[in-house]
C-alpha positions as CSV (number, residue, x, y, z in Angstrom):
1,X,57.6,40.4,27.9
2,X,58.9,42.9,30.5
3,X,61.6,41.6,32.8
4,X,62.4,42.8,36.3
5,X,64.7,42.1,39.2
6,X,63.8,40.5,42.5
7,X,66.7,41.0,44.8
8,X,68.1,40.9,48.4
9,X,71.4,42.2,49.8
10,X,73.2,41.9,53.0
11,X,76.6,43.0,54.4
12,X,78.2,41.8,57.6
13,X,81.3,42.9,59.5
14,X,82.4,39.4,60.1
15,X,84.0,38.0,63.2
16,X,87.4,39.5,63.1
17,X,87.2,42.9,61.5
18,X,86.5,45.8,63.9
19,X,84.5,47.6,61.2
20,X,82.9,47.1,57.8
21,X,84.7,48.4,54.7
22,X,82.3,46.8,52.3
23,X,79.4,48.7,50.7
24,X,76.5,47.3,48.7
25,X,73.6,48.7,46.7
26,X,70.7,46.8,45.3
27,X,67.9,48.4,43.3
28,X,65.5,47.8,40.4
29,X,68.1,48.6,37.9
30,X,71.5,48.6,39.7
31,X,73.3,46.0,41.7
32,X,76.7,46.8,43.1
33,X,79.3,45.5,45.6
34,X,82.4,47.4,46.6
35,X,85.1,46.0,49.0
36,X,87.1,48.9,50.4
37,X,90.7,48.6,51.6
38,X,93.5,50.8,52.8
39,X,93.4,51.0,56.6
40,X,91.1,52.4,59.3
41,X,90.6,55.8,57.7
42,X,90.1,54.8,54.1
43,X,88.6,51.5,53.3
44,X,85.0,52.4,54.1
45,X,85.3,55.8,52.6
46,X,86.5,54.4,49.3
47,X,83.6,51.9,49.0
48,X,81.1,54.5,50.0
49,X,82.3,57.0,47.4
50,X,82.2,54.6,44.5
51,X,78.8,53.2,45.4
52,X,77.5,56.8,45.7
53,X,78.9,57.7,42.2
54,X,76.8,54.8,40.7
55,X,73.5,55.3,42.6
56,X,72.1,57.7,40.1
57,X,72.0,55.0,37.5
58,X,69.2,53.3,39.4
59,X,66.9,56.4,39.1
60,X,65.8,56.1,35.5
61,X,65.8,53.3,32.9
62,X,69.2,53.5,31.2
63,X,69.1,54.9,27.6
64,X,71.8,54.7,25.1
65,X,75.1,52.9,25.8
66,X,74.8,51.1,29.1
67,X,78.5,50.3,29.2
68,X,79.5,53.9,28.6
69,X,77.1,55.0,31.5
70,X,78.9,52.6,33.8
71,X,82.3,53.7,32.7
72,X,81.3,57.4,33.3
73,X,80.0,56.7,36.7
74,X,83.1,54.7,37.7
75,X,85.3,57.5,36.4
76,X,83.3,59.9,38.6
77,X,83.9,57.8,41.7
78,X,87.7,57.6,40.7
79,X,87.8,61.4,40.4
80,X,86.1,61.9,43.8
81,X,88.7,59.5,45.4
82,X,91.5,61.5,43.9
83,X,90.0,64.8,45.3
84,X,89.7,63.3,48.7
85,X,93.3,62.2,48.8
86,X,94.4,65.6,47.6
87,X,92.5,67.2,50.4
88,X,93.4,64.7,53.1
89,X,96.7,62.8,52.7
90,X,95.7,60.5,55.5
91,X,93.5,58.8,53.0
92,X,96.3,58.1,50.6
93,X,96.5,54.4,49.9
94,X,92.7,53.8,50.1
95,X,91.0,51.9,47.4
96,X,88.1,49.6,46.5
97,X,87.0,46.8,44.3
98,X,83.8,47.1,42.3
99,X,81.4,44.6,40.7
100,X,78.2,46.1,39.4
101,X,75.3,45.1,37.1
102,X,73.1,47.6,35.3
103,X,69.8,46.1,34.1
104,X,67.6,47.3,31.3
105,X,65.0,45.4,29.2
106,X,66.7,42.1,28.4
107,X,70.2,43.2,28.8
108,X,72.7,43.4,31.7
109,X,75.8,45.5,31.6
110,X,78.6,44.3,33.8
111,X,81.4,46.4,35.3
112,X,84.2,44.7,37.3
113,X,87.6,45.5,38.8
114,X,89.3,43.8,41.8
115,X,88.6,40.5,43.5
116,X,84.9,40.9,44.3
117,X,83.0,38.4,42.2
118,X,79.9,38.0,40.0
119,X,78.2,34.6,39.5
120,X,75.4,33.4,37.3
121,X,73.1,30.4,38.0
122,X,71.3,29.5,34.8
123,X,69.5,26.3,34.1
124,X,71.2,24.6,36.9
125,X,74.7,25.6,35.8
126,X,76.6,27.8,38.2
127,X,79.5,29.9,36.7
128,X,81.7,32.8,37.7
129,X,81.2,35.6,35.2
130,X,84.0,37.9,36.4
131,X,87.8,37.4,36.3
132,X,89.8,38.1,39.5
133,X,92.3,40.9,39.1
134,X,94.7,39.1,41.5
135,X,98.3,37.9,41.6
136,X,97.2,34.2,42.1
137,X,94.7,34.4,39.2
138,X,97.6,35.7,37.0
139,X,99.6,32.6,38.1
140,X,96.7,30.3,37.4
141,X,96.3,31.9,33.9
142,X,100.1,31.1,33.3
143,X,99.6,27.5,34.5
144,X,102.0,27.9,37.4
145,X,99.5,27.0,40.0
146,X,96.1,25.3,40.2
147,X,92.9,26.9,41.5
148,X,93.1,24.6,44.6
149,X,96.7,25.8,45.3
150,X,95.5,29.4,44.9
151,X,93.1,29.1,47.9
152,X,96.0,28.7,50.3
153,X,98.7,30.7,48.5
154,X,100.4,33.3,50.8
155,X,99.7,36.1,48.2
156,X,96.1,35.2,47.5
157,X,94.9,38.6,48.7
158,X,97.3,40.5,46.5
159,X,95.1,42.6,44.1
160,X,96.5,43.9,40.8
161,X,93.8,46.4,40.0
162,X,91.3,48.4,42.0
163,X,89.8,51.9,42.1
164,X,92.1,54.1,44.1
165,X,92.0,57.5,42.5
166,X,94.4,56.6,39.6
167,X,93.3,56.2,36.1
168,X,92.2,52.7,35.4
169,X,89.8,50.9,33.1
170,X,87.4,48.4,34.6
171,X,86.3,45.3,32.6
172,X,83.0,46.0,30.8
173,X,80.7,43.6,29.1
174,X,77.1,43.1,28.0
175,X,75.0,40.0,28.8
176,X,71.6,38.7,27.9
177,X,69.1,38.5,30.7
178,X,66.7,35.5,30.8
179,X,63.8,34.6,33.1
180,X,64.9,32.6,36.0
181,X,68.5,33.7,35.9
182,X,70.0,34.1,39.3
183,X,72.9,36.5,39.8
184,X,75.2,36.7,42.8
185,X,77.6,39.6,43.5
186,X,79.8,39.2,46.5
187,X,83.0,40.4,48.2
188,X,85.9,38.0,48.8
189,X,84.7,37.7,52.4
190,X,82.3,35.1,51.0
191,X,84.1,33.7,48.0
192,X,87.4,33.4,49.8
193,X,85.9,31.4,52.7
194,X,83.1,29.4,51.2
195,X,83.6,27.0,48.3
196,X,81.9,27.5,44.9
197,X,80.1,24.1,45.4
198,X,78.7,25.2,48.8
199,X,77.6,28.6,47.3
200,X,76.0,26.9,44.5
201,X,74.1,24.7,47.0
202,X,72.9,27.8,49.0
203,X,71.6,29.4,45.9
204,X,69.2,26.6,45.4
205,X,67.1,28.3,48.2
206,X,64.2,29.9,46.2
207,X,63.8,33.2,48.2
208,X,66.6,35.7,47.5
209,X,66.7,37.0,51.0
210,X,66.8,33.6,52.6
211,X,69.6,32.7,50.1
212,X,71.6,35.8,51.1
213,X,71.1,35.1,54.8
214,X,72.3,31.5,54.3
215,X,75.5,32.7,52.4
216,X,76.3,35.2,55.2
217,X,75.8,32.4,57.8
218,X,78.1,30.1,55.9
219,X,80.9,32.6,55.8
220,X,80.5,33.3,59.5
221,X,80.7,29.5,60.2
222,X,83.9,29.5,58.2
223,X,85.4,31.9,60.7
224,X,84.2,35.2,59.2
225,X,87.9,36.5,58.8
226,X,86.8,39.4,56.5
227,X,83.7,41.5,55.9
228,X,81.0,39.6,54.0
229,X,78.8,41.1,51.4
230,X,76.4,39.7,48.9
231,X,73.6,40.5,46.5
232,X,71.2,37.8,45.3
233,X,69.0,38.8,42.4
234,X,66.5,36.9,40.2
235,X,65.4,37.9,36.7
236,X,61.5,37.5,36.7
237,X,58.6,38.4,34.4
238,X,57.3,41.8,35.8
239,X,53.7,40.9,34.9
240,X,53.7,37.6,36.8
241,X,53.3,39.3,40.2
242,X,53.4,43.0,40.6
243,X,54.6,42.6,44.3
244,X,57.5,40.4,43.6
245,X,59.7,43.1,42.1
246,X,61.1,45.2,44.8
247,X,60.8,49.0,44.5
248,X,63.0,50.4,47.3
249,X,66.7,50.0,47.0
250,X,68.8,48.2,49.7
251,X,71.9,50.0,50.8
252,X,74.1,48.2,53.4
253,X,77.6,48.1,54.7
254,X,79.6,51.3,55.0
255,X,77.3,53.0,52.4
256,X,74.3,52.3,54.6
257,X,75.9,53.2,57.9
258,X,76.0,49.5,58.7
259,X,72.3,49.4,59.7
260,X,71.5,46.2,61.5
261,X,75.1,45.2,62.1
262,X,75.9,43.0,65.1
263,X,77.7,44.8,68.0
264,X,81.2,43.4,68.9
265,X,81.1,41.5,72.2
266,X,84.4,42.4,73.8
267,X,84.1,39.4,76.1
268,X,84.0,36.9,73.3
269,X,87.2,35.5,71.7
270,X,86.0,36.8,68.3
271,X,85.4,40.2,69.8
272,X,88.8,40.4,71.4
273,X,90.3,39.4,68.0
274,X,88.3,42.1,66.3
275,X,89.4,44.9,68.7
276,X,93.1,43.8,68.3
277,X,93.2,42.9,64.6
278,X,94.9,45.3,62.2
279,X,92.8,46.9,59.5
280,X,92.8,45.3,56.0
281,X,95.9,46.8,54.3
282,X,96.2,47.7,50.7
283,X,98.7,44.8,50.4
284,X,96.3,44.3,47.7
285,X,98.1,46.2,45.0
286,X,96.1,48.2,42.5
287,X,97.6,48.6,39.1
288,X,97.0,48.0,35.4
289,X,97.1,44.3,34.9
290,X,99.4,42.8,32.2
291,X,98.2,39.4,31.0
292,X,101.3,37.2,30.7
293,X,101.6,35.1,27.5
294,X,101.7,31.3,27.6
295,X,105.0,30.1,29.2
296,X,106.1,28.1,26.2
297,X,106.0,31.1,23.9
298,X,108.0,33.4,26.1
299,X,111.4,34.7,24.9
300,X,113.9,36.6,27.1
301,X,113.1,39.8,25.3
302,X,109.4,39.5,25.6
303,X,109.7,38.8,29.4
304,X,111.9,41.9,29.7
305,X,109.4,44.0,27.9
306,X,106.4,42.7,30.0
307,X,108.4,43.2,33.1
308,X,109.1,46.8,32.2
309,X,105.4,47.4,31.5
310,X,104.5,46.1,34.9
311,X,107.0,48.3,36.7
312,X,105.9,51.4,34.7
313,X,102.3,50.6,35.5
314,X,103.0,50.2,39.1
315,X,105.0,53.5,39.2
316,X,102.3,55.4,37.2
317,X,99.7,54.3,39.7
318,X,101.8,55.3,42.7
319,X,101.6,51.7,43.8
320,X,105.3,50.9,43.7
321,X,105.8,53.4,46.5
322,X,103.2,51.6,48.6
323,X,104.7,48.2,47.9
324,X,108.1,49.4,49.0
325,X,106.7,50.6,52.3
326,X,105.9,47.0,53.2
327,X,108.3,44.6,54.9
328,X,108.7,40.8,55.3
329,X,111.2,38.4,56.8
330,X,112.5,35.8,54.3
331,X,115.4,33.8,53.1
332,X,118.6,35.2,51.5
333,X,120.9,32.9,49.6
334,X,124.4,33.7,50.9
335,X,127.8,32.7,49.7
336,X,127.9,29.1,48.5
337,X,124.9,27.1,49.8
338,X,124.5,29.1,53.0
339,X,121.0,30.4,53.6
340,X,120.4,33.4,55.9
341,X,117.5,35.2,57.3
342,X,117.0,38.6,56.0
343,X,114.5,41.6,56.1
344,X,113.0,42.6,52.7
345,X,111.2,45.7,51.6
346,X,108.1,45.0,49.5
347,X,105.8,42.0,49.4
348,X,106.9,38.4,48.9
349,X,105.7,38.1,45.3
350,X,106.8,38.0,41.8
351,X,105.1,38.5,38.5
352,X,106.4,38.0,34.9
353,X,110.0,38.2,36.2
354,X,109.4,41.3,38.4
355,X,110.3,40.9,42.1
356,X,108.0,42.9,44.3
357,X,110.6,43.2,47.0
358,X,114.3,44.4,47.7
359,X,116.8,43.3,50.2
360,X,116.8,45.7,53.2
361,X,118.9,44.0,55.9
362,X,121.0,40.9,55.9
363,X,121.2,39.2,59.4
364,X,123.6,36.6,60.8
365,X,120.8,34.2,61.6
366,X,121.4,31.0,59.6
367,X,118.4,29.0,58.3
368,X,120.1,25.8,59.4
369,X,120.2,27.0,63.0
370,X,116.3,27.4,63.2
371,X,113.8,24.8,64.4
372,X,111.8,23.2,61.7
373,X,108.7,25.2,62.4
374,X,110.6,28.5,62.3
375,X,112.5,27.6,59.2
376,X,109.2,26.7,57.3
377,X,107.7,30.0,58.4
378,X,110.7,32.0,57.1
379,X,110.7,30.0,53.8
380,X,107.0,31.2,53.3
381,X,107.9,34.7,54.2
382,X,106.7,36.4,57.3
383,X,104.8,39.7,56.6
384,X,105.5,42.7,58.9
385,X,103.5,45.9,59.2
386,X,106.6,48.0,59.4
387,X,110.4,47.8,60.0
388,X,109.9,47.7,63.8
389,X,107.6,44.7,63.4
390,X,110.2,43.0,61.2
391,X,112.9,43.6,63.8
392,X,110.5,42.1,66.4
393,X,110.2,38.9,64.2
394,X,114.0,38.7,64.1
395,X,114.1,38.7,67.9
396,X,111.6,35.9,68.0
397,X,113.6,33.9,65.5
398,X,116.7,34.3,67.7
399,X,114.6,32.5,70.4
400,X,113.6,29.9,67.9
401,X,117.1,28.7,67.2
402,X,118.3,25.2,68.0
403,X,120.3,24.7,71.2
404,X,124.0,25.0,71.0
405,X,125.8,21.7,70.4
406,X,127.6,20.4,73.6
407,X,131.3,21.0,73.6
408,X,133.5,17.9,73.7
409,X,134.7,17.4,77.3
410,X,138.3,17.2,76.3
411,X,138.3,20.5,74.5
412,X,139.9,23.5,76.2
413,X,138.3,26.9,75.9
414,X,141.6,28.4,74.7
415,X,143.3,25.6,72.7
416,X,142.0,23.8,69.7
417,X,141.5,20.2,69.9
418,X,144.2,18.2,68.2
419,X,144.4,14.6,67.0
420,X,147.7,12.8,66.9
421,X,148.7,10.6,64.0
422,X,151.7,8.4,64.2
423,X,154.9,9.4,62.4
424,X,156.3,7.3,59.7
425,X,156.3,6.6,56.0
426,X,152.8,5.0,56.0
427,X,149.7,5.4,58.2
428,X,147.8,2.5,56.4
429,X,147.2,-0.7,58.4
430,X,148.1,-4.1,56.9
431,X,145.8,-5.2,54.1
432,X,145.6,-1.8,52.4
433,X,142.4,-0.8,54.3
434,X,142.0,2.9,55.2
435,X,142.7,3.9,58.8
436,X,139.8,3.8,61.2
437,X,138.1,7.1,62.2
438,X,139.8,8.6,65.2
439,X,137.0,10.3,66.9
440,X,135.1,9.9,70.1
441,X,136.7,8.6,73.4
442,X,139.0,6.2,71.7
443,X,140.8,9.0,69.7
444,X,144.1,10.2,71.1
445,X,143.7,13.9,72.0
446,X,145.6,16.5,73.7
447,X,145.3,20.0,74.9
448,X,149.0,20.5,75.2
449,X,152.0,19.9,72.9
450,X,151.5,17.1,70.4
451,X,153.8,14.2,70.2
452,X,156.0,13.8,67.1
453,X,153.8,13.5,64.0
454,X,151.2,15.7,62.4
455,X,148.3,17.6,64.2
456,X,145.1,19.2,62.9
457,X,141.9,20.7,64.3
458,X,139.0,18.2,64.7
459,X,136.2,19.1,62.3
460,X,132.6,19.3,63.2
461,X,131.9,16.1,61.3
462,X,134.6,14.3,63.3
463,X,133.2,15.6,66.6
464,X,129.8,14.3,65.5
465,X,127.6,16.4,67.7
466,X,128.1,19.6,65.6
467,X,126.5,18.1,62.4
468,X,123.5,17.0,64.4
469,X,120.1,18.3,63.2
470,X,119.2,18.9,66.8
471,X,121.8,21.5,67.7
472,X,123.8,24.3,66.1
473,X,127.2,25.9,66.2
474,X,127.8,28.5,68.8
475,X,128.1,31.5,66.5
């Protein structure tokens, strides 16, 4: 029995991005999705280059080692990226994910790196067949967060591996192909917006093209915050209907010059957002992933070794330099229990004991002086495109401080408030009870010389208003 693929592919810019950095290829033998990243000049270039390096695999039936063929083609794409960066430094920092299937006979070779995904629907069971190379997936593997928590994690877009011109080995595996299997390859513009349950439901649509259209529609309904790309492919018997197996490949997204893409309407809210939105940064870090061991088996020495490997991997890939070019505003634990706002270089993330950030500037803004909303934002870490943007965030936080506590009416601007206590051997009232608090209007206070006896400054707690959660000290 001869098997074939019946496939459909689509790529959409989405509702926010000004351009499409995704590329997709779908042919009789090759299916591939690449999600480019790295700014206006590089994301689309990176995805195009890698897809172009793989296209020749679709020309003739694969012979020999399919995994080796995929690996060679991927390496060719990596080398081409390296050459482009060498020739034009403006492209430095670009990169791309890749999820590709090479089909021959009853076997399917899978190549994967990054956070684009591959899914398989077989006998009604829907399962992901790739493993995300992301920071949050590493935390899931460690048992530190759940998959549900990962969907809203601040670092959910942080990628640990991608194709960026540095030497990296993608994940390679062989799978058995069966009639009626349905494969889905997609960028995170789909999987990051639409739940697996909803994707599974959409894949029940029999026609691959209609299913692909439905998936794009669902991601757009979810806000379309990123480029959206998918391939839907069915494994069929080639002899069943000679017209069902497509012959011409489908190339879309950046690799296909975005044929059929919707124009941006500058008058719509989504269009204005697209024209103003920054390009997708490589705050998705590409490096060799290090799988952390189970938490219970860790030792201090092992954690140190793994941490060293992570740092060396980042440095070898040139990624640490990129990470340190980023900024965010976060919390710095000061002396004692005092928490202050600070600017950090890097990204607000940590992996196997390695902080991906360094302190850049400590400020005098106290966390306790901020409104609840501003305080929560700083606790989460506020990313900034550059140092100037971080300074702008600090200016906004100054405006988000609580109002200054009202000064007591009896306090002079030049002389500290004093409280008079009677002189004598004992200040305790009859009955051995402690003296009543001397604060507020009933307290004896003076702005001049104190009568005989001891004097002291009134504390914030005694004045009452200064310890209120609705105001702050004038500092």
